[in-house]
Backbone bond lengths (Angstrom), bond angles and torsions (degrees), N, CA, C in turn:
res aa  C-N    CA-C-N  psi(-1)  N-CA   C-N-CA  omega(-1)  CA-C   N-CA-C  phi
1 M - - - 1.458 - - 1.528 109.55 -
2 S 1.286 118.74 150.20 1.414 123.89 175.66 1.552 111.26 -73.12
3 S 1.287 117.89 160.14 1.445 120.04 -174.09 1.564 108.72 -69.26
4 Q 1.371 118.28 -28.83 1.449 120.93 176.48 1.564 109.69 -68.29
5 T 1.310 117.56 -41.16 1.450 123.48 -179.62 1.554 109.94 -64.46
6 V 1.314 115.75 -38.08 1.482 122.54 176.09 1.492 108.91 -68.27
7 G 1.334 119.69 -38.53 1.486 121.43 -179.53 1.529 109.65 -64.84
8 I 1.363 116.12 -45.06 1.471 120.14 179.68 1.543 109.51 -63.81
9 L 1.299 118.94 -39.33 1.435 120.94 -178.51 1.560 110.05 -68.40
10 L 1.253 117.08 -41.17 1.477 121.86 177.13 1.569 110.13 -61.30
11 F 1.409 113.15 -44.77 1.472 117.32 176.68 1.477 115.53 -55.50
12 L 1.376 110.51 -46.98 1.536 114.21 179.46 1.463 116.15 -65.92
13 I 1.310 115.98 -32.73 1.519 121.79 174.66 1.501 109.26 -63.18
14 V 1.324 118.74 -43.89 1.473 122.57 -175.75 1.487 106.64 -69.45
15 I 1.348 117.94 -43.19 1.514 118.43 179.15 1.580 109.74 -61.35
16 F 1.282 114.55 -44.90 1.506 116.37 -175.82 1.554 109.91 -64.84
17 V 1.299 118.31 -42.21 1.458 120.45 175.64 1.461 111.50 -62.39
18 S 1.376 118.66 -42.45 1.409 121.75 -179.02 1.556 115.30 -62.75
19 F 1.321 116.13 -43.82 1.481 117.53 179.29 1.476 114.83 -80.67
20 S 1.390 118.07 -17.45 1.422 121.73 178.78 1.599 106.55 -73.86
21 T 1.294 118.00 -16.03 1.487 119.72 -179.81 1.512 110.55 -68.20
22 V 1.312 119.40 -23.34 1.483 121.45 177.88 1.525 109.25 -54.59
23 G 1.383 117.83 -28.80 1.460 120.80 179.58 1.478 112.61 -65.35
24 L 1.324 117.44 -19.10 1.468 117.42 -178.47 1.617 112.48 -63.14
25 K 1.362 113.38 -16.25 1.428 118.49 179.09 1.589 110.36 -61.13
26 F 1.373 112.68 -27.60 1.497 118.69 -179.34 1.508 116.30 -94.31
27 V 1.387 113.92 0.57 1.428 116.70 171.05 1.495 112.28 -77.94
28 N 1.315 120.32 159.37 1.404 122.15 177.65 1.589 110.65 -48.20
29 K 1.304 109.57 129.80 1.527 119.91 -174.26 1.509 110.57 -63.82
30 R 1.383 115.73 -30.61 1.446 117.98 176.36 1.487 115.24 -61.27
31 V 1.369 112.76 -34.34 1.453 119.52 -179.87 1.558 110.61 -71.79
32 I 1.342 115.80 -48.82 1.452 122.46 -176.53 1.561 110.20 -62.47
33 N 1.336 116.73 -39.02 1.404 122.38 -174.93 1.458 112.99 -87.47
34 N 1.338 119.29 -6.79 1.454 123.84 178.80 1.527 112.44 -67.55
35 Y 1.244 116.10 129.93 1.506 120.69 -176.33 1.490 108.36 -57.75
36 F 1.229 123.40 -44.46 1.487 127.78 -174.28 1.574 111.54 -64.04
37 F 1.323 114.63 -29.67 1.467 118.27 179.22 1.507 110.89 -57.70
38 W 1.355 114.85 -36.14 1.441 120.18 179.91 1.524 113.88 -95.92
39 A 1.303 115.47 -36.46 1.494 120.18 -173.20 1.482 114.26 -72.49
40 I 1.365 120.40 -37.46 1.398 124.42 -175.19 1.567 109.78 -67.80
41 P 1.309 122.32 -51.55 1.502 120.88 178.09 1.568 109.74 -61.77
42 A 1.372 113.09 -35.94 1.411 116.04 -176.65 1.575 110.34 -64.62
43 A 1.304 113.78 -43.25 1.505 118.34 179.36 1.533 109.74 -64.32
44 L 1.330 118.21 -39.49 1.473 119.21 -177.36 1.570 106.65 -67.46
45 F 1.316 120.62 -43.02 1.386 119.90 -179.89 1.535 112.03 -65.11
46 L 1.271 116.80 -42.08 1.440 120.32 -177.89 1.558 109.13 -62.77
47 A 1.341 117.43 -43.26 1.430 120.11 179.17 1.560 111.41 -65.07
48 Y 1.349 115.90 -37.70 1.471 119.25 177.33 1.494 109.48 -66.06
49 F 1.371 118.93 -43.55 1.474 120.64 -178.31 1.491 112.87 -63.48
50 I 1.339 116.00 -42.20 1.463 118.63 177.29 1.504 113.72 -63.54
51 D 1.347 111.54 -41.60 1.545 115.71 -174.95 1.535 111.20 -69.90
52 V 1.382 114.86 -45.89 1.466 118.39 -173.79 1.540 112.17 -79.60
53 R 1.361 116.36 -31.10 1.498 115.60 -170.21 1.580 109.93 -125.75
54 Y 1.315 116.49 -58.55 1.463 117.77 -164.90 1.502 114.48 -67.71
55 F 1.339 116.68 -32.65 1.521 118.06 179.51 1.541 109.25 -66.76
56 G 1.394 116.80 -32.10 1.425 118.51 176.37 1.494 113.89 -71.01
57 D 1.391 113.10 -37.43 1.525 119.71 177.60 1.505 109.21 -55.82
58 W 1.341 116.57 -49.60 1.472 118.59 -177.73 1.541 112.92 -70.72
59 N 1.224 116.43 -27.24 1.459 122.32 176.57 1.518 109.92 -66.31
60 D 1.320 116.07 -43.94 1.443 120.35 175.53 1.565 110.83 -69.69
61 F 1.261 114.61 -32.61 1.531 120.18 178.00 1.479 111.57 -57.13
62 F 1.327 118.19 -50.64 1.455 123.68 -174.51 1.535 113.85 -76.06
63 K 1.358 113.77 -5.84 1.468 116.13 179.50 1.536 110.68 -76.85
64 D 1.417 113.73 -26.36 1.462 115.33 -177.70 1.572 105.68 -145.14
65 T 1.297 113.63 108.74 1.486 119.47 -178.85 1.499 111.17 -108.56
66 S 1.370 119.52 24.30 1.452 122.14 -177.37 1.490 111.38 -63.77
67 F 1.420 116.98 -19.76 1.422 115.02 -179.76 1.488 117.24 -65.65
68 I 1.336 115.70 -15.83 1.458 121.35 -178.27 1.516 111.94 -59.18
69 T 1.342 113.84 -28.83 1.482 119.19 -177.56 1.579 110.11 -70.66
70 G 1.335 116.67 -13.54 1.453 117.38 -178.38 1.527 114.62 81.89
71 N 1.353 116.35 3.86 1.411 119.10 -179.56 1.587 111.81 -79.48
72 K 1.335 115.89 156.17 1.399 120.10 -179.41 1.561 109.22 -57.80
73 L 1.374 117.43 135.11 1.351 121.25 -178.78 1.552 111.81 -72.69
74 T 1.287 115.63 143.51 1.466 119.52 -171.42 1.529 114.15 -97.91
75 S 1.286 115.97 -3.39 1.522 119.66 173.77 1.456 112.34 -144.49
76 Y 1.415 112.10 160.79 1.351 121.92 174.36 1.577 112.35 -65.29
77 G 1.335 110.70 -40.10 1.481 118.30 176.13 1.531 113.99 -50.66
78 Q 1.385 117.61 -44.81 1.346 122.95 -174.14 1.528 108.03 -63.84
79 S 1.319 117.33 -43.87 1.503 121.14 176.46 1.479 112.24 -55.38
80 I 1.318 115.23 -49.12 1.465 121.76 -176.71 1.511 110.64 -64.34
81 T 1.332 116.44 -42.38 1.475 121.22 178.58 1.471 112.42 -55.81
82 I 1.379 116.85 -48.66 1.444 124.08 179.90 1.491 110.72 -64.10
83 S 1.276 116.30 -46.05 1.417 125.22 179.94 1.561 111.48 -55.20
84 K 1.323 113.08 -50.27 1.548 119.80 -178.53 1.520 109.98 -66.40
85 A 1.335 116.18 -43.28 1.446 119.43 -173.54 1.570 112.18 -71.92
86 L 1.249 113.51 -34.18 1.557 117.92 -178.16 1.538 112.09 -103.79
87 L 1.308 114.55 13.75 1.461 120.54 172.59 1.527 114.02 54.80
88 L 1.328 117.11 50.76 1.474 120.06 178.17 1.447 114.85 -79.61
89 D 1.353 118.38 -7.46 1.427 126.63 170.65 1.469 109.69 -93.99
90 L 1.328 121.33 134.89 1.434 123.32 -171.52 1.547 108.18 -69.71
91 C 1.282 122.01 -37.87 1.511 118.68 -174.75 1.536 113.38 -68.41
92 P 1.347 120.86 -43.83 1.479 118.67 174.09 1.527 110.58 -61.21
93 F 1.352 115.19 -39.93 1.548 115.72 174.20 1.482 113.46 -55.36
94 L 1.293 119.14 -44.16 1.397 124.30 179.31 1.524 111.01 -69.08
95 G 1.348 116.53 -34.59 1.452 122.24 178.21 1.526 111.35 -63.53
96 I 1.363 119.22 -25.34 1.438 120.57 173.34 1.550 113.44 -92.47
97 F 1.299 115.19 -40.23 1.508 117.38 -171.18 1.553 115.25 -89.38
98 L 1.333 115.76 -19.57 1.477 117.49 174.55 1.446 108.19 -65.42
99 P 1.422 121.14 -56.02 1.414 120.14 -179.69 1.568 113.14 -58.28
100 I 1.360 113.49 -38.00 1.482 117.82 -178.65 1.519 111.71 -60.67
101 S 1.453 113.39 -41.81 1.461 118.00 177.93 1.492 111.52 -65.13
102 L 1.324 121.74 -32.69 1.432 126.31 178.68 1.497 110.69 -70.12
103 I 1.328 116.90 -26.86 1.443 121.07 -176.02 1.545 111.11 -86.93
104 V 1.293 113.58 -42.96 1.531 118.60 -174.86 1.500 113.42 -91.49
105 D 1.357 117.28 -18.19 1.552 116.81 -175.37 1.534 105.65 -114.92
106 K 1.348 115.49 103.26 1.459 116.64 179.01 1.529 115.49 -69.67
107 T 1.288 117.56 -19.88 1.486 122.01 176.84 1.462 112.51 -77.91
108 R 1.336 119.96 -19.82 1.420 128.95 -178.77 1.541 115.41 65.23
109 K 1.392 111.80 12.18 1.519 116.55 -178.45 1.524 109.87 -59.59
110 S 1.342 118.73 -43.55 1.429 119.95 -178.69 1.534 113.71 -69.84
111 S 1.338 116.18 -27.54 1.455 121.93 171.73 1.494 113.13 -68.23
112 Y 1.298 118.81 -37.33 1.473 123.09 177.29 1.589 108.11 -63.74
113 V 1.278 117.64 -31.87 1.530 119.08 178.88 1.454 109.07 -70.56
114 L 1.314 119.14 -42.05 1.505 124.83 -179.92 1.594 112.16 -69.11
115 A 1.318 117.35 -28.31 1.460 120.62 -173.16 1.476 117.52 -49.97
116 P 1.389 116.10 -49.51 1.563 116.63 -177.97 1.511 113.13 -65.60
117 F 1.387 115.53 -29.38 1.456 117.79 176.88 1.485 113.09 -76.08
118 C 1.338 118.64 -26.35 1.452 122.10 174.02 1.519 110.66 -65.10
119 I 1.388 115.35 -42.77 1.423 119.42 -177.04 1.601 108.24 -69.20
120 L 1.299 116.15 -45.12 1.481 118.75 -177.59 1.542 110.23 -64.44
121 G 1.308 118.00 -46.50 1.495 121.64 177.05 1.440 114.97 -58.03
122 G 1.365 114.37 -45.63 1.525 122.55 -179.49 1.541 109.80 -62.38
123 F 1.308 120.40 -44.56 1.380 124.61 -176.49 1.585 113.88 -70.22
124 T 1.365 111.43 -31.50 1.478 116.47 177.64 1.459 111.29 -65.32
125 V 1.355 119.71 -36.25 1.460 123.51 177.03 1.509 111.77 -72.92
126 F 1.363 117.48 -38.74 1.434 122.71 -177.49 1.535 114.50 -61.77
127 G 1.339 115.82 -15.48 1.411 117.13 175.96 1.488 112.15 -65.75
128 S 1.282 120.65 -37.83 1.457 122.69 173.52 1.478 113.00 -74.00
129 I 1.388 118.02 -33.13 1.471 120.40 -179.37 1.570 109.29 -66.51
130 L 1.361 114.51 -36.24 1.504 120.07 176.51 1.496 111.35 -58.90
131 G 1.340 115.83 -35.17 1.442 118.94 -177.34 1.557 110.18 -87.73
132 G 1.271 117.97 9.85 1.536 123.12 179.23 1.422 117.24 75.74
133 V 1.320 116.24 14.35 1.461 120.87 -173.78 1.548 108.06 -115.13
134 S 1.330 113.04 136.87 1.448 122.70 179.33 1.556 112.69 -143.37
135 P 1.324 121.48 139.29 1.393 118.97 179.50 1.481 114.78 -53.55
136 G 1.322 116.37 131.73 1.487 122.89 179.87 1.508 114.67 82.36
137 G 1.314 119.49 -0.03 1.446 122.68 178.16 1.528 111.68 167.34
138 S 1.323 113.32 -169.26 1.508 121.03 178.51 1.499 109.93 -93.41
139 V 1.317 114.25 167.26 1.483 124.89 175.87 1.484 108.18 -73.23
140 E 1.376 116.11 126.01 1.416 118.40 179.14 1.484 110.18 -134.40
141 F 1.378 114.71 150.15 1.511 119.18 -178.98 1.536 104.28 -97.19
142 T 1.328 115.57 69.07 1.488 123.89 178.70 1.408 110.19 -130.60
143 Y 1.393 119.16 158.28 1.447 123.76 177.87 1.547 110.69 -60.34
144 Q 1.384 116.73 -39.92 1.410 122.03 -179.63 1.554 113.59 -57.63
145 Y 1.334 112.91 -46.43 1.500 117.77 -178.46 1.567 109.09 -72.62
146 L 1.310 119.66 -46.93 1.375 125.27 -172.96 1.519 113.95 -63.38
147 F 1.381 116.59 -47.07 1.439 123.29 -171.77 1.538 118.54 -111.00
148 V 1.363 115.27 -11.03 1.416 121.29 179.89 1.483 113.68 -118.96
149 G 1.303 115.24 -57.50 1.516 125.73 176.70 1.532 108.32 97.65
150 H 1.348 113.61 178.29 1.414 122.50 -178.89 1.581 106.33 -81.37
151 S 1.342 111.66 155.85 1.543 117.82 176.51 1.431 107.85 -58.41
152 G 1.338 116.04 132.96 1.531 121.31 178.18 1.512 110.87 90.74
153 N 1.401 117.76 -19.56 1.494 119.15 177.78 1.523 105.18 -136.14
154 E 1.322 116.72 54.88 1.444 122.08 -179.19 1.539 109.90 -63.03
155 L 1.336 118.13 144.77 1.403 130.44 178.67 1.492 114.29 53.69
156 Y 1.349 115.16 30.28 1.504 122.21 -178.34 1.580 109.95 -55.32
157 F 1.349 114.32 -52.14 1.511 115.64 -176.64 1.497 110.99 -75.12
158 I 1.362 121.39 -54.40 1.396 124.69 -173.88 1.485 113.16 -60.18
159 L 1.305 122.33 -32.95 1.461 127.42 175.60 1.499 108.70 -59.42
160 H 1.299 114.84 -55.46 1.565 116.84 -173.43 1.515 110.43 -75.59
161 A 1.293 117.39 -26.33 1.521 117.12 178.03 1.555 106.20 -71.94
162 Y 1.323 117.87 -36.28 1.476 125.16 -176.59 1.571 105.04 -65.04
163 L 1.361 116.73 -45.74 1.448 122.30 -178.99 1.454 112.07 -60.72
164 I 1.367 118.23 -46.43 1.428 119.72 -178.67 1.452 112.99 -68.73
165 V 1.322 123.46 -43.06 1.422 125.07 178.30 1.546 114.28 -63.12
166 M 1.409 113.47 -46.45 1.383 118.82 -179.86 1.587 112.78 -70.58
167 G 1.360 113.18 -30.58 1.457 118.45 173.87 1.501 114.11 -59.19
168 F 1.337 113.32 -51.55 1.499 120.42 176.59 1.497 113.76 -63.59
169 M 1.302 114.74 -40.88 1.480 121.17 177.60 1.485 111.67 -57.98
170 L 1.291 119.96 -42.82 1.428 127.21 179.14 1.557 112.91 -71.16
171 V 1.333 112.50 -39.42 1.482 116.18 176.96 1.506 111.68 -67.34
172 F 1.331 119.24 -41.03 1.530 122.41 176.18 1.474 112.05 -66.63
173 Q 1.309 119.55 -29.47 1.459 119.20 -179.04 1.481 114.57 -102.35
174 S 1.323 114.92 9.26 1.509 123.35 -174.47 1.520 110.92 -57.11
175 N 1.409 111.90 145.87 1.465 119.33 173.15 1.550 108.07 -113.11
176 V 1.328 114.59 8.83 1.517 118.22 169.93 1.510 109.77 -68.58
177 N 1.254 119.17 115.39 1.523 122.01 -174.67 1.526 110.32 -128.83
178 K 1.309 122.16 12.68 1.419 121.40 -176.54 1.599 108.99 -141.32
179 L 1.340 115.33 133.40 1.433 120.12 -175.48 1.574 109.42 -64.42
180 K 1.306 119.08 -20.16 1.403 118.88 -175.92 1.613 110.16 -60.36
181 Y 1.305 117.52 -22.31 1.439 121.04 179.90 1.512 112.56 -75.49
182 L 1.371 118.63 -4.45 1.406 120.86 -175.53 1.541 112.29 -63.48
183 W 1.287 114.65 -33.31 1.488 122.66 177.20 1.553 114.23 -50.62
184 T 1.333 111.45 -37.07 1.506 119.02 -175.19 1.567 108.80 -68.15
185 Y 1.287 116.68 -31.90 1.497 120.67 -177.78 1.538 105.90 -72.84
186 Y 1.356 117.68 -44.44 1.430 120.87 176.86 1.544 112.45 -62.92
187 A 1.306 115.62 -40.07 1.493 123.43 -175.70 1.610 107.18 -64.81
188 F 1.314 114.17 -35.86 1.516 118.31 179.36 1.413 112.29 -67.14
189 I 1.381 117.44 -49.79 1.497 120.90 -174.58 1.573 109.35 -68.40
190 I 1.328 116.79 -40.39 1.450 119.42 175.13 1.467 113.52 -58.13
191 G 1.309 115.99 -45.74 1.458 121.32 -178.64 1.532 109.82 -65.23
192 Y 1.373 117.66 -37.67 1.412 119.27 -179.50 1.536 111.66 -66.69
193 F 1.312 116.96 -41.30 1.452 119.64 -177.69 1.490 112.19 -74.82
194 L 1.392 116.94 -27.29 1.484 117.64 170.17 1.495 111.33 -64.00
195 Y 1.363 116.60 -39.08 1.450 120.64 175.76 1.454 111.67 -60.06
196 V 1.277 117.60 -49.89 1.514 124.00 -179.65 1.518 108.15 -57.01
197 F 1.259 118.28 -49.54 1.537 125.99 -179.50 1.492 109.35 -51.23
198 I 1.330 113.39 -53.83 1.451 117.20 -176.79 1.541 114.15 -63.53
199 I 1.320 116.46 -38.21 1.445 119.78 174.65 1.551 111.68 -66.52
200 V 1.266 117.77 -39.28 1.454 120.65 -179.28 1.514 108.50 -66.82
201 A 1.339 116.45 -45.28 1.512 120.58 -178.01 1.542 112.79 -67.74
202 T 1.386 117.42 -24.61 1.425 114.91 -179.46 1.521 112.67 -96.95
203 T 1.333 117.26 -26.03 1.494 118.74 -178.85 1.465 114.02 -104.10
204 K 1.349 121.19 -5.63 1.472 125.67 -179.84 1.565 113.39 64.18
205 V 1.338 115.84 24.12 1.523 119.33 172.17 1.470 108.51 -61.17
206 E 1.383 115.83 134.32 1.416 122.70 179.48 1.564 116.97 -117.53
207 Y 1.311 116.52 -8.89 1.462 124.58 -178.66 1.504 112.04 -122.55
208 N 1.359 113.36 144.77 1.479 114.81 174.64 1.492 111.71 58.68
209 T 1.407 115.02 58.69 1.377 120.53 178.86 1.478 114.21 -121.46
210 S 1.330 117.28 32.63 1.442 120.00 -172.97 1.471 117.77 54.69
211 G 1.328 113.69 28.17 1.556 119.04 175.14 1.459 114.18 91.12
212 I 1.364 119.77 -0.33 1.512 124.53 -174.39 1.524 106.06 -71.70
213 S 1.366 118.27 -38.92 1.492 122.27 179.77 1.518 112.84 -85.74
214 I 1.310 117.04 146.22 1.466 120.34 -179.30 1.587 109.50 -63.86
215 R 1.286 115.02 -28.01 1.465 119.35 -173.90 1.541 110.16 -68.84
216 D 1.316 118.77 -25.09 1.397 121.18 175.48 1.539 116.60 -61.10
217 W 1.327 114.87 -19.79 1.451 123.08 -174.77 1.501 113.62 -106.83
218 L 1.404 116.39 -5.22 1.465 118.20 -177.53 1.518 111.79 -95.88
219 T 1.373 113.12 150.65 1.429 122.84 179.41 1.602 105.65 -73.99
220 R 1.318 113.30 176.78 1.465 120.65 -178.15 1.569 106.93 -63.01
221 E 1.256 116.69 -45.47 1.596 120.73 -178.88 1.497 110.61 -67.51
222 Q 1.297 115.84 -38.42 1.497 120.16 178.22 1.464 111.97 -65.29
223 N 1.355 115.22 -44.62 1.473 118.85 -178.16 1.514 112.11 -65.96
224 L 1.334 117.43 -34.37 1.467 121.46 178.57 1.482 112.73 -69.48
225 A 1.425 115.96 -28.76 1.407 119.06 -176.74 1.524 111.13 -88.00
226 F 1.299 115.62 -22.56 1.501 121.95 -170.46 1.527 109.09 -87.21
227 E 1.402 113.77 103.48 1.435 120.35 169.03 1.561 111.89 49.57
228 N 1.338 113.58 57.54 1.479 121.09 174.98 1.585 112.11 51.94
229 G 1.297 112.44 49.83 1.471 118.83 -177.69 1.552 108.68 -83.98
230 F 1.339 115.75 -177.88 1.415 122.04 178.09 1.424 113.60 -105.82
231 A 1.364 115.81 155.79 1.485 121.11 -173.11 1.556 111.94 -78.96
232 V 1.398 115.75 67.19 1.374 121.30 178.06 1.525 108.04 -141.06
233 S 1.354 111.23 151.55 1.511 116.23 -179.86 1.538 107.54 -89.57
234 G 1.322 112.56 140.08 1.441 117.46 177.69 1.475 111.77 -66.83
235 E 1.356 121.96 156.90 1.428 124.47 -173.28 1.502 112.18 -68.02
236 Y 1.305 120.17 -17.97 1.418 123.85 178.97 1.600 111.00 -116.25
237 S 1.301 120.16 19.50 1.303 124.02 178.98 1.549 115.26 -62.55
238 G 1.400 111.88 -31.74 1.457 118.60 175.04 1.565 115.33 -67.44
239 V 1.329 110.17 -33.13 1.557 115.57 173.84 1.493 108.81 -64.05
240 S 1.256 117.94 -43.80 1.465 123.64 -179.36 1.547 111.14 -59.93
241 K 1.312 115.35 -42.48 1.496 120.49 177.93 1.537 111.23 -62.92
242 V 1.404 115.96 -42.25 1.434 121.48 179.80 1.509 111.74 -54.07
243 F 1.323 114.32 -41.69 1.451 118.72 -174.61 1.564 112.77 -96.87
244 G 1.317 113.03 25.67 1.486 119.02 172.05 1.534 113.54 74.33
245 G 1.293 118.17 28.37 1.475 119.63 177.77 1.546 114.89 69.00
246 I 1.377 119.42 34.61 1.392 117.42 176.06 1.524 112.56 -61.65
247 P 1.316 120.11 131.39 1.448 126.79 -171.88 1.536 109.47 -64.40
248 F 1.333 114.41 154.59 1.412 125.34 173.19 1.559 106.10 -77.49
249 P 1.327 119.04 136.27 1.481 126.92 15.97 1.534 111.45 -99.06
250 W 1.269 119.37 2.20 1.513 119.60 -174.52 1.520 112.06 -65.29
251 I 1.323 117.76 -31.38 1.551 119.75 177.86 1.509 104.76 -68.30
252 A 1.319 120.24 -34.26 1.466 119.39 177.98 1.471 111.69 -67.06
253 V 1.328 117.85 -47.63 1.451 125.18 177.24 1.530 110.64 -54.62
254 L 1.369 116.97 -46.41 1.406 120.02 178.84 1.489 114.46 -61.87
255 A 1.382 111.32 -47.01 1.580 119.66 -179.26 1.515 107.90 -58.23
256 Y 1.380 114.97 -49.80 1.501 118.37 -176.55 1.512 109.42 -66.03
257 F 1.252 120.74 -35.83 1.497 119.96 177.83 1.602 108.58 -61.22
258 L 1.318 115.34 -47.96 1.466 119.13 -178.35 1.458 112.10 -64.16
259 G 1.388 114.66 -33.49 1.458 118.58 177.22 1.544 110.26 -67.96
260 W 1.329 115.67 -42.54 1.450 120.62 174.75 1.504 114.81 -56.89
261 L 1.398 113.00 -39.86 1.494 119.48 178.34 1.481 112.42 -62.94
262 V 1.394 118.13 -46.08 1.390 126.50 -177.72 1.563 107.57 -64.02
263 I 1.361 118.76 -43.00 1.372 120.74 -175.86 1.559 109.45 -68.68
264 T 1.253 116.30 -35.65 1.489 120.29 173.88 1.449 113.80 -62.77
265 I 1.343 118.06 -41.65 1.406 120.51 -179.20 1.515 112.14 -70.39
266 I 1.311 115.76 -42.18 1.510 117.58 172.81 1.497 116.17 -59.13
267 T 1.379 111.07 -37.57 1.516 117.67 177.76 1.544 108.80 -63.79
268 L 1.368 116.81 -43.46 1.455 117.89 178.86 1.525 109.51 -62.65
269 L 1.271 118.68 -35.71 1.521 123.83 178.16 1.483 105.97 -61.09
270 Q 1.371 118.16 -43.01 1.480 121.09 -179.29 1.455 110.66 -59.58
271 V 1.391 114.66 -43.09 1.430 120.49 -173.73 1.579 108.89 -69.52
272 V 1.303 116.11 -34.27 1.542 119.31 176.50 1.529 108.05 -69.59
273 M 1.369 115.89 -47.44 1.419 118.02 -177.94 1.567 113.40 -65.40
274 G 1.323 115.58 -26.67 1.489 120.88 176.88 1.478 117.32 -82.08
275 S 1.378 111.32 -13.22 1.422 118.10 -177.38 1.540 111.53 -64.19
276 N 1.368 114.86 136.84 1.498 118.20 176.20 1.448 110.05 -58.94
277 K 1.400 117.82 -40.01 1.458 118.84 -175.69 1.572 110.71 -63.52
278 T 1.284 114.74 -39.95 1.536 119.23 175.75 1.477 111.69 -61.82
279 K 1.351 116.07 -47.68 1.471 120.39 -179.28 1.521 113.25 -58.18
280 S 1.451 108.63 -40.09 1.500 114.11 -177.43 1.519 108.59 -70.24
281 F 1.327 119.13 -37.46 1.372 122.23 -179.44 1.507 115.01 -63.12
282 I 1.371 112.24 -47.71 1.490 119.89 179.98 1.507 109.15 -64.04
283 W 1.377 119.59 -41.75 1.430 121.04 -177.18 1.514 110.07 -67.51
284 K 1.373 121.29 -37.87 1.370 122.94 -177.11 1.579 107.87 -68.47
285 K 1.345 118.91 -40.72 1.459 120.79 172.65 1.501 114.36 -59.52
286 Y 1.303 114.06 -45.59 1.527 116.04 178.29 1.511 111.11 -64.50
287 S 1.329 119.84 -42.86 1.487 122.55 176.29 1.448 112.10 -58.51
288 K 1.298 116.87 -43.13 1.545 121.20 179.64 1.527 111.42 -61.25
289 V 1.321 114.00 -50.69 1.475 117.94 -179.74 1.460 112.03 -62.23
290 K 1.408 120.03 -38.49 1.469 126.48 178.04 1.493 110.54 -65.59
291 N 1.334 116.27 -42.11 1.518 116.54 179.15 1.517 111.06 -70.30
292 E 1.264 118.38 -35.86 1.532 122.10 176.41 1.543 109.52 -58.80
293 L 1.319 114.10 -47.53 1.476 120.33 -175.31 1.649 106.07 -64.90
294 N 1.289 116.27 -44.26 1.448 117.97 -179.51 1.571 112.44 -63.53
295 M 1.390 114.11 -38.33 1.400 119.03 179.38 1.596 110.61 -67.62
296 N 1.351 117.76 -39.37 1.423 117.49 177.55 1.456 114.24 -69.44
297 K 1.376 116.93 -26.26 1.402 122.77 176.97 1.519 111.66 -69.24
298 K 1.334 116.50 -43.02 1.495 126.84 174.83 1.477 109.19 -56.68
299 I 1.324 117.36 -51.91 1.477 124.62 -177.75 1.600 108.69 -58.17
300 S 1.297 113.04 -46.67 1.472 114.68 -178.38 1.555 113.52 -65.68
301 T 1.370 113.34 -31.77 1.494 118.97 177.60 1.521 109.58 -69.32
302 I 1.277 119.73 -36.96 1.497 123.94 -179.71 1.542 108.04 -68.40
303 E 1.289 117.56 -44.76 1.408 121.50 -179.89 1.504 112.07 -64.64
């Protein structure tokens, strides 16, 4: 199969698994609401993420601490090292803090806040996977690609697949049933971007900054030509191409606005799914279908 075909297949599998989690509403509530049902898988993923990727990121980080001086970084690798170690990309940040929230917060309220961002971040990356393209190499249906990743981009697929599946799972099981909680979602993302901005301003990181730096939006050729840049494509250069090469910062403003819109829509879905009326409606429909199936089974047995 071609890499693009593999990418489409993987995307469909992730979507199928994500939406099938809505069926968990009909599983024994004691199981779904059990702390260990959420905490054990979260702890396993967190340990795996730290072992395969994050430990190496910090190991690279301490090899070169010249950024502390605040001078302009002299290589693309320095920017990426700092970005990965300090979690300046939203998805790796969520890969660490979503499982932590599921472990330390038994109410899962903090996890519900992170869920829409997990879905948005995961789907943003799957755009390139659908095209058969992946950092460091092509999309492959192999254990190495799915569970380890290419060197320098470890856990690329499994991280974003995990975020999408867990994001939908939390949305479908959400207990958020009032719009007044919407401000907590906005507070989280504003706080995160303030953190990234401060790190970028103090360390002079120019790549992989969640879109704060202009270089995140430039193509390989544009980066090379822009103020002695390096021959690499920014992580959001594909987004810039989709919108016809809108210049920075307007492309960032447009992308952030669309992201805000998606987050708001997903949050509204959480409120609907968390509503007692919705839960009652779904449960009544499920019970009705179940009773009809049992009745038909009894009739068939009698006949």
